C-alpha angles and dihedrals in degrees: 000000000000120000109256128222134194123202125177097326102330133095121210142143108301089237089062096055113113122186122193118256085226092061107124091223089064095040101041108007082249098165149060138242147197134201120211126186120216121211118196090342096312120116101228120230090349093159091059091048090049092051091050091048090052091048092051092046092050093049093056095038099248114149111234113178100168108119123223097256093047088049091052092048090054091052093050093046093051093047091050094049092047093050091219114142092187106038144165113224118197118194121192126182120185133178089253139235119335141135112287103268123134094227108072127231116239098223103057119126111236119242113236114196127173129177128195117204135164113269113243108199128208118267111274090238090059092049093050101036099039135225141264124242139187131210123238136180114270105238096166127118123270099259103068089143084079112079092225130177089234097102104145094118089050091048091052091046092050090049089053088054092050092049089049088050093238132121105242146009117226116212117230121192123185090343094308127115110239113172142296125282088254104007149046120249135222133185132194116221123173089346093304121120111227132185129175120279115269112247140124091296094060132063108224103234125223092210089041090060093047089053091050090050092050093048092052092046089056096048099261114140113234127198133183101218149156104270116196126205087251090054090052097049093044097043121129089227137003129192141168127227129200145137096264099032099040106192111351124181120230114211101172134036118189091338095311116117119236115217093350090308097296132110113261130236096255092051093047092048092051091048089056094045091050092049089052092048096054092043088064097053 
Protein backbone atom coordinates (compact mmCIF):
# COMPACT_ATOMS: atom_id res chain seq x y z
CA UNK A 1 0.00 0.00 0.00
CA UNK A 2 1.20 3.57 -0.61
CA UNK A 3 2.16 5.78 2.31
CA UNK A 4 -0.62 8.29 2.93
CA UNK A 5 -0.28 11.97 3.74
CA UNK A 6 -2.65 14.64 5.02
CA UNK A 7 -2.04 18.35 4.47
CA UNK A 8 -4.41 21.10 5.56
CA UNK A 9 -7.64 19.22 4.99
CA UNK A 10 -6.74 16.87 2.16
CA UNK A 11 -5.52 13.26 2.02
CA UNK A 12 -3.31 12.05 -0.82
CA UNK A 13 -0.40 9.80 -1.56
CA UNK A 14 2.54 10.93 0.54
CA UNK A 15 4.58 11.37 -2.65
CA UNK A 16 2.10 14.02 -3.83
CA UNK A 17 2.36 16.20 -0.71
CA UNK A 18 3.96 19.61 -1.41
CA UNK A 19 4.78 22.09 1.37
CA UNK A 20 5.68 25.71 0.60
CA UNK A 21 9.35 26.71 0.85
CA UNK A 22 8.07 29.73 2.80
CA UNK A 23 6.61 27.52 5.50
CA UNK A 24 8.11 28.63 8.82
CA UNK A 25 8.61 25.02 9.84
CA UNK A 26 11.01 24.63 6.92
CA UNK A 27 12.68 28.02 7.37
CA UNK A 28 12.96 28.22 11.17
CA UNK A 29 11.91 24.88 12.63
CA UNK A 30 8.97 26.96 13.87
CA UNK A 31 6.68 24.12 14.81
CA UNK A 32 6.03 21.01 16.85
CA UNK A 33 5.38 17.34 16.24
CA UNK A 34 4.14 14.05 17.66
CA UNK A 35 4.62 10.39 16.73
CA UNK A 36 1.85 7.88 17.41
CA UNK A 37 2.06 4.14 16.96
CA UNK A 38 -0.94 2.19 15.72
CA UNK A 39 -1.55 -1.40 16.79
CA UNK A 40 -4.05 -3.46 14.77
CA UNK A 41 -5.52 -0.26 13.33
CA UNK A 42 -5.82 1.54 16.66
CA UNK A 43 -3.78 4.72 17.34
CA UNK A 44 -2.35 3.94 20.77
CA UNK A 45 -2.68 6.47 23.58
CA UNK A 46 -3.84 9.10 21.10
CA UNK A 47 -5.48 11.24 23.78
CA UNK A 48 -2.18 11.63 25.63
CA UNK A 49 -0.40 12.51 22.39
CA UNK A 50 -3.12 15.02 21.56
CA UNK A 51 -2.78 16.66 24.97
CA UNK A 52 0.97 16.96 24.56
CA UNK A 53 0.53 18.42 21.06
CA UNK A 54 -1.85 21.05 22.42
CA UNK A 55 0.58 21.83 25.25
CA UNK A 56 3.47 22.32 22.82
CA UNK A 57 1.34 24.48 20.50
CA UNK A 58 0.21 26.66 23.38
CA UNK A 59 3.75 27.15 24.68
CA UNK A 60 5.00 28.50 21.34
CA UNK A 61 1.80 30.45 20.56
CA UNK A 62 0.55 28.42 17.59
CA UNK A 63 -3.23 28.32 17.23
CA UNK A 64 -4.49 24.75 17.03
CA UNK A 65 -8.25 24.53 16.79
CA UNK A 66 -8.66 20.85 15.88
CA UNK A 67 -10.69 19.20 18.64
CA UNK A 68 -9.81 15.79 20.07
CA UNK A 69 -12.54 13.86 18.28
CA UNK A 70 -11.74 15.46 14.91
CA UNK A 71 -8.07 14.67 15.54
CA UNK A 72 -8.94 11.04 16.29
CA UNK A 73 -11.10 10.83 13.17
CA UNK A 74 -8.17 12.07 11.06
CA UNK A 75 -5.93 9.38 12.50
CA UNK A 76 -8.44 6.62 11.82
CA UNK A 77 -9.15 7.85 8.29
CA UNK A 78 -5.47 7.95 7.41
CA UNK A 79 -4.87 4.49 8.83
CA UNK A 80 -7.80 3.09 6.90
CA UNK A 81 -6.66 4.68 3.65
CA UNK A 82 -3.11 3.46 4.14
CA UNK A 83 -4.23 -0.08 4.87
CA UNK A 84 -1.56 -0.43 7.55
CA UNK A 85 -2.69 -2.35 10.59
CA UNK A 86 0.54 -1.57 12.44
CA UNK A 87 1.44 1.97 11.51
CA UNK A 88 3.61 4.92 12.45
CA UNK A 89 1.76 8.24 12.40
CA UNK A 90 3.80 11.44 12.27
CA UNK A 91 2.02 14.72 13.06
CA UNK A 92 3.67 18.07 12.35
CA UNK A 93 2.15 21.47 13.12
CA UNK A 94 3.94 24.62 12.00
CA UNK A 95 3.12 28.31 12.26
CA UNK A 96 2.40 28.32 8.55
CA UNK A 97 3.49 30.19 5.43
CA UNK A 98 4.85 33.74 5.77
CA UNK A 99 7.70 35.95 4.51
CA UNK A 100 10.99 35.04 6.12
CA UNK A 101 11.14 37.34 9.13
CA UNK A 102 12.12 36.16 12.59
CA UNK A 103 9.21 37.85 14.29
CA UNK A 104 6.08 35.95 13.41
CA UNK A 105 2.85 37.44 12.04
CA UNK A 106 -0.23 36.82 14.15
CA UNK A 107 -2.62 35.96 11.33
CA UNK A 108 -0.89 33.03 9.64
CA UNK A 109 -2.82 29.81 9.14
CA UNK A 110 -0.97 26.87 10.73
CA UNK A 111 0.21 24.06 8.49
CA UNK A 112 -1.10 20.67 9.62
CA UNK A 113 0.75 17.72 8.12
CA UNK A 114 0.30 14.05 8.99
CA UNK A 115 1.97 11.01 7.44
CA UNK A 116 0.92 7.38 7.75
CA UNK A 117 3.65 4.79 7.21
CA UNK A 118 4.03 1.13 8.00
CA UNK A 119 5.59 0.48 11.40
CA UNK A 120 8.91 -1.33 11.14
CA UNK A 121 9.66 -2.91 14.49
CA UNK A 122 13.06 -3.65 15.99
CA UNK A 123 14.52 -7.13 15.45
CA UNK A 124 13.31 -9.57 18.11
CA UNK A 125 16.92 -10.26 19.11
CA UNK A 126 17.41 -6.56 19.93
CA UNK A 127 14.23 -6.46 22.00
CA UNK A 128 15.16 -9.58 23.97
CA UNK A 129 18.93 -9.11 24.32
CA UNK A 130 19.03 -5.35 24.88
CA UNK A 131 21.13 -2.51 23.53
CA UNK A 132 24.21 -0.45 24.32
CA UNK A 133 24.17 3.31 24.92
CA UNK A 134 26.63 6.14 25.44
CA UNK A 135 26.30 9.37 27.42
CA UNK A 136 26.74 12.81 25.84
CA UNK A 137 26.56 16.41 27.02
CA UNK A 138 23.10 17.95 26.77
CA UNK A 139 23.50 20.99 24.50
CA UNK A 140 19.77 21.52 23.87
CA UNK A 141 17.73 24.57 24.81
CA UNK A 142 15.95 24.94 28.15
CA UNK A 143 12.42 24.03 27.01
CA UNK A 144 12.72 20.37 26.13
CA UNK A 145 9.22 19.83 27.53
CA UNK A 146 8.06 21.29 24.19
CA UNK A 147 8.19 18.71 21.40
CA UNK A 148 9.80 21.16 18.99
CA UNK A 149 10.99 20.61 15.44
CA UNK A 150 14.38 22.00 16.49
CA UNK A 151 16.15 18.66 16.79
CA UNK A 152 19.69 19.37 15.62
CA UNK A 153 21.26 18.50 19.02
CA UNK A 154 19.29 15.23 19.00
CA UNK A 155 20.41 14.53 15.43
CA UNK A 156 24.05 15.06 16.38
CA UNK A 157 23.67 12.91 19.50
CA UNK A 158 22.06 10.11 17.50
CA UNK A 159 24.88 10.35 14.98
CA UNK A 160 27.39 10.00 17.82
CA UNK A 161 25.60 6.83 18.86
CA UNK A 162 25.69 5.45 15.33
CA UNK A 163 29.39 6.20 14.99
CA UNK A 164 30.01 4.49 18.34
CA UNK A 165 27.98 1.50 17.07
CA UNK A 166 25.46 1.74 19.90
CA UNK A 167 21.70 2.25 19.92
CA UNK A 168 21.21 5.53 21.77
CA UNK A 169 22.86 8.59 23.28
CA UNK A 170 21.80 9.62 26.78
CA UNK A 171 21.88 13.34 27.54
CA UNK A 172 23.66 14.41 30.74
CA UNK A 173 23.32 17.96 32.09
CA UNK A 174 25.30 19.21 35.09
CA UNK A 175 26.09 15.63 36.06
CA UNK A 176 22.46 14.51 35.93
CA UNK A 177 20.92 12.01 33.52
CA UNK A 178 18.11 13.67 31.54
CA UNK A 179 16.79 11.44 28.73
CA UNK A 180 17.81 9.78 25.50
CA UNK A 181 18.11 11.54 22.15
CA UNK A 182 14.89 9.78 21.12
CA UNK A 183 13.70 8.10 24.30
CA UNK A 184 13.04 8.34 28.03
CA UNK A 185 15.20 6.39 30.46
CA UNK A 186 14.59 4.33 33.58
CA UNK A 187 16.89 2.65 36.06
CA UNK A 188 16.25 0.07 38.76
CA UNK A 189 18.05 0.58 42.05
CA UNK A 190 17.38 -1.50 45.18
CA UNK A 191 14.23 -2.81 43.54
CA UNK A 192 12.85 0.70 42.99
CA UNK A 193 12.07 2.00 39.51
CA UNK A 194 13.49 5.49 39.00
CA UNK A 195 13.21 7.97 36.13
CA UNK A 196 14.51 11.56 35.91
CA UNK A 197 12.55 14.40 37.47
CA UNK A 198 10.05 16.06 35.18
CA UNK A 199 10.97 19.65 34.39
CA UNK A 200 11.65 21.89 31.39
CA UNK A 201 14.72 19.83 30.48
CA UNK A 202 12.73 16.61 29.99
CA UNK A 203 9.99 15.66 27.54
CA UNK A 204 7.29 13.84 29.48
CA UNK A 205 6.91 10.61 27.54
CA UNK A 206 3.58 9.02 26.67
CA UNK A 207 5.09 5.52 26.76
CA UNK A 208 7.07 6.53 29.85
CA UNK A 209 3.80 7.27 31.68
CA UNK A 210 2.23 3.99 30.54
CA UNK A 211 5.25 2.14 31.93
CA UNK A 212 4.93 4.00 35.23
CA UNK A 213 1.24 3.09 35.42
CA UNK A 214 1.99 -0.57 34.71
CA UNK A 215 4.77 -0.68 37.29
CA UNK A 216 2.53 0.76 39.98
CA UNK A 217 -0.31 -1.60 39.07
CA UNK A 218 2.06 -4.54 39.62
CA UNK A 219 3.42 -3.35 42.94
CA UNK A 220 6.68 -1.81 41.75
CA UNK A 221 7.61 1.43 43.51
CA UNK A 222 8.28 4.30 41.09
CA UNK A 223 10.14 7.51 41.87
CA UNK A 224 10.90 10.63 39.83
CA UNK A 225 14.40 11.43 41.00
CA UNK A 226 17.74 13.09 40.32
CA UNK A 227 19.79 10.38 38.64
CA UNK A 228 23.53 10.91 38.49
CA UNK A 229 25.88 9.45 35.95
CA UNK A 230 27.20 7.21 38.74
CA UNK A 231 23.65 6.01 39.46
CA UNK A 232 23.20 5.14 35.81
CA UNK A 233 26.42 3.21 35.45
CA UNK A 234 25.92 1.32 38.73
CA UNK A 235 22.20 0.59 38.28
CA UNK A 236 20.84 -2.91 38.71
CA UNK A 237 18.85 -2.47 35.49
CA UNK A 238 18.48 0.20 32.83
CA UNK A 239 15.92 0.47 30.06
CA UNK A 240 14.60 2.94 27.50
CA UNK A 241 10.96 3.73 26.75
CA UNK A 242 9.46 5.31 23.65
CA UNK A 243 6.63 5.15 21.15
CA UNK A 244 8.48 3.11 18.53
CA UNK A 245 10.73 1.08 20.86
CA UNK A 246 8.24 0.38 23.66
CA UNK A 247 10.32 -1.00 26.58
CA UNK A 248 13.90 -1.69 25.51
CA UNK A 249 16.58 -3.12 27.84
CA UNK A 250 19.97 -1.42 28.10
CA UNK A 251 22.82 -3.81 28.85
CA UNK A 252 25.84 -1.51 28.49
CA UNK A 253 26.48 2.16 29.31
CA UNK A 254 29.69 3.77 28.05
CA UNK A 255 31.31 0.36 27.73
CA UNK A 256 30.34 -0.81 31.22
CA UNK A 257 28.01 -3.80 31.40
CA UNK A 258 24.73 -3.49 33.30
CA UNK A 259 23.69 -6.63 35.20
CA UNK A 260 26.36 -8.75 33.55
CA UNK A 261 25.17 -7.61 30.15
CA UNK A 262 21.72 -9.18 30.35
CA UNK A 263 18.22 -7.65 30.72
CA UNK A 264 16.94 -7.71 34.30
CA UNK A 265 13.71 -9.16 35.75
CA UNK A 266 11.93 -5.83 36.27
CA UNK A 267 12.63 -4.77 32.68
CA UNK A 268 11.49 -8.11 31.28
CA UNK A 269 8.31 -8.03 33.36
CA UNK A 270 7.46 -4.53 32.19
CA UNK A 271 8.13 -5.53 28.59
CA UNK A 272 5.57 -8.31 28.98
CA UNK A 273 3.04 -6.08 30.71
CA UNK A 274 3.35 -3.47 27.97
CA UNK A 275 2.88 -6.09 25.25
CA UNK A 276 -0.28 -7.26 26.99
CA UNK A 277 -1.52 -3.69 27.33
CA UNK A 278 -1.25 -2.80 23.64
CA UNK A 279 -2.72 -6.16 22.59
CA UNK A 280 -5.93 -5.11 24.34
CA UNK A 281 -6.32 -1.75 22.57
